[in-house]
C-alpha positions in Angstrom: 69.4 86.6 113.8 66.5 87.9 111.7 64.1 90.1 113.7 60.4 89.6 112.4 57.8 92.4 112.7 55.2 89.9 111.5 55.6 86.1 111.5 52.6 83.8 110.9 52.0 80.4 109.4 48.6 78.9 108.2 47.5 75.4 107.1 47.4 75.5 103.2 44.3 73.4 103.0 41.9 75.9 104.9 44.2 78.9 106.0 43.7 78.2 109.8 46.6 79.7 111.8 49.1 77.4 113.3 52.5 77.7 115.1 55.0 79.8 112.9 57.5 78.0 110.8 59.7 79.9 108.4 60.1 76.7 106.3 63.6 77.0 105.4 65.2 73.8 104.0 61.7 72.3 103.4 60.6 71.0 100.1 58.9 74.1 98.7 59.0 77.6 97.4 59.0 81.3 98.4 59.2 84.8 97.2 60.5 88.0 98.7 58.9 91.3 97.8 59.7 94.9 99.0 56.7 96.5 100.6 57.0 100.2 101.2 55.1 103.6 101.8 51.5 104.3 103.4 49.3 103.0 102.3 51.5 100.2 101.3 52.7 99.3 97.8 54.6 96.1 96.8 57.1 96.4 94.0 56.5 94.0 91.0 53.7 92.3 93.1 51.8 90.8 90.2 55.0 89.3 88.7 56.2 87.9 92.2 52.8 86.2 92.7 52.5 84.8 89.4 56.1 83.3 89.6 55.3 82.0 93.0 52.3 80.2 91.7 54.3 78.9 88.7 57.0 77.6 91.1 54.5 76.0 93.5 53.0 74.0 90.5 56.5 72.8 89.7 56.9 71.6 93.3 53.4 69.7 93.1 52.0 72.2 95.6 48.2 72.6 95.0 45.9 75.3 96.4 43.1 76.7 94.3 42.7 80.4 94.1 46.2 81.0 95.6 46.4 84.7 94.6 43.3 85.5 96.1 43.9 83.6 99.5 47.3 85.5 99.6 45.5 88.9 99.0 43.1 88.0 101.8 46.0 87.1 104.3 47.7 90.5 103.5 44.6 92.4 104.0 44.3 90.8 107.5 47.9 91.3 108.4 48.9 94.6 106.9 48.1 98.1 108.4 47.1 100.6 105.6 48.1 103.5 108.1 51.6 102.2 108.8 54.6 103.4 106.7 56.5 100.3 105.4 59.9 99.8 104.4 60.0 96.0 104.8 60.7 92.6 103.0 57.5 90.6 102.8 58.3 86.9 102.4 55.8 84.2 101.4 56.6 80.7 101.7 54.9 77.6 100.7 55.2 73.7 101.1 52.5 71.1 100.6 50.9 71.8 104.1 51.8 75.2 105.2 51.8 78.8 104.0 54.0 81.3 106.0 54.2 85.0 105.7 56.7 87.3 107.3 57.9 90.7 107.5 61.4 92.2 108.5 63.0 95.6 107.9 64.7 96.3 104.6 68.1 97.7 105.0 69.8 100.0 102.6 73.0 98.6 101.1 76.1 101.1 101.5 78.5 102.2 98.8 81.3 100.5 100.5 80.0 97.1 99.7 82.2 93.9 99.8 81.5 90.5 98.0 82.8 87.5 99.7 83.3 84.5 97.2 82.3 81.1 98.5 82.3 77.7 97.0 78.6 77.1 97.1 75.6 76.7 94.7 72.0 76.7 95.3 69.9 73.4 94.9 67.9 73.7 91.6 68.8 77.3 91.3 66.2 77.7 88.5 63.6 77.9 91.2 63.2 80.2 94.2 63.1 77.0 96.5 63.6 76.9 100.3 67.0 75.0 100.4 68.8 78.1 101.8 70.1 76.9 105.0 73.9 76.8 103.9 73.6 80.3 102.6 71.9 81.5 105.7 74.7 80.2 107.7 76.9 82.7 105.9 74.6 85.6 105.7 73.7 85.2 109.4 77.1 86.1 110.3 77.3 89.3 107.9 76.3 92.9 108.0 73.8 92.9 105.1 74.2 96.6 104.5 77.7 96.1 103.2 78.3 92.4 102.6 77.0 89.5 100.7 78.6 86.1 99.5 79.1 85.5 95.9 78.1 81.8 95.0 80.9 80.1 92.8 81.1 76.8 91.4 83.3 75.2 88.9 85.4 78.4 88.9 82.6 80.4 87.8 80.4 82.9 89.8 76.5 82.9 89.3 74.8 85.0 92.0 74.9 86.1 95.4 73.2 84.9 98.6 70.4 87.4 98.1 70.5 88.9 94.6 71.4 88.5 91.0 74.7 89.9 89.6 75.4 92.1 86.7 78.8 92.8 85.4 80.1 95.8 83.3 83.2 95.8 81.1 83.9 98.6 78.6 80.5 99.8 78.7 79.0 96.3 78.0 76.5 94.7 80.4 77.1 91.0 81.1 75.3 88.3 83.2 76.0 84.6 83.6 74.4 82.1 81.2 72.4 79.9 83.4 72.5 77.8 86.7 71.3 80.8 88.7 67.7 82.0 89.6 66.4 84.8 87.4 64.8 87.0 89.8 61.7 89.4 89.2 64.2 92.4 89.5 66.5 90.8 87.0 63.7 90.3 84.5 62.7 94.0 84.9 66.1 95.1 84.0 66.3 92.6 81.2 63.4 94.5 79.6 65.1 98.1 80.3 68.5 97.5 79.2 69.1 97.2 75.5 71.6 94.3 75.6 72.6 92.1 78.5 75.2 89.7 77.2 74.9 86.2 78.6 78.5 84.8 79.3 80.3 82.4 81.7 81.7 84.7 84.3 85.0 83.0 85.7 86.3 84.0 89.0 89.8 84.3 87.5 88.5 87.1 85.1 86.7 89.3 87.6 89.5 91.8 87.7 88.6 92.7 84.1 85.2 94.2 85.1 84.8 97.8 85.9 81.6 97.5 87.9 79.7 94.7 89.6 76.1 95.3 90.6 73.7 93.5 92.7 70.0 93.6 91.9 67.1 92.0 93.8 64.1 92.6 96.0 66.1 92.9 99.2 69.1 95.0 97.9 67.3 96.9 95.0 70.3 98.2 93.2 73.6 98.0 95.0 77.2 98.5 93.8 80.0 96.3 94.8 83.1 98.4 96.0 85.5 95.6 96.8 86.1 91.7 96.6 88.9 91.7 99.1 89.9 88.2 98.3 91.2 89.0 94.8 92.0 92.7 95.3 89.3 93.9 93.0 87.9 97.3 93.3 85.3 99.3 91.6 86.3 101.6 88.8 83.3 103.8 88.6 79.6 104.0 89.2 78.3 104.8 85.6 76.1 101.8 85.2 74.9 101.6 88.8 73.6 105.1 88.5 71.9 103.9 85.1 70.1 101.0 86.9 69.2 103.0 89.9 67.4 105.5 87.6 65.4 102.8 86.0 64.7 101.2 89.5 63.5 104.6 91.0 61.2 104.9 87.9 59.6 101.6 88.7 59.2 102.6 92.3 57.4 105.9 91.4 55.1 104.1 88.9 54.1 101.3 91.2 50.4 101.2 92.1 48.7 99.6 95.0 48.8 95.7 95.0 45.5 93.9 94.1 
């Protein structure tokens, strides 16, 4: 069960507060951002909000000046003197805007990926159709487990993150049918060549490293996939990705 340190919902039309609704399963969109430090910073804030607004338009969710309204809500709900290490979630449907905060956990190096036959609805969007995924994740220790979403004998992403695969010092990602997150796009601009390729479950044993990237996990290295007896060969590219990520953290400015 998720423990929130903040959970509030507002009527989208006038931002009057209402009973909290996390909106999971609704026709709508969301974004999850890492908020950290004191005064708080939000990593890749501008990219997250711009993407949320773009996704909202695709789902016919209309709200003028949405970015400034979100900033207003953050100003009223965040404590500038508090030291944060949380995940800030903003969710929208046509009637409601919900914001929540929960503690961000650090993934461990003994991380296992569990393969499941499941694919997100309309994976090109960060939409709210996540209830099946949440059923799995709610039973897991998120510091050392995640689910790998598989369909048609291919793996696409995890329940929380994008996936990167390393083989013979080459970097691969699935071609399509997964959500390209903000952290994924950041690394796509930093890593010289990420080869787009269908990643078949039967071929996973060929890879030296499997890396999770996303707002919740940051950069995490998979140690094992028990179902297929896969084990990590080394941490070479995990450390490369982690250094890029730490650089972005250090350069991040206050959200505005």
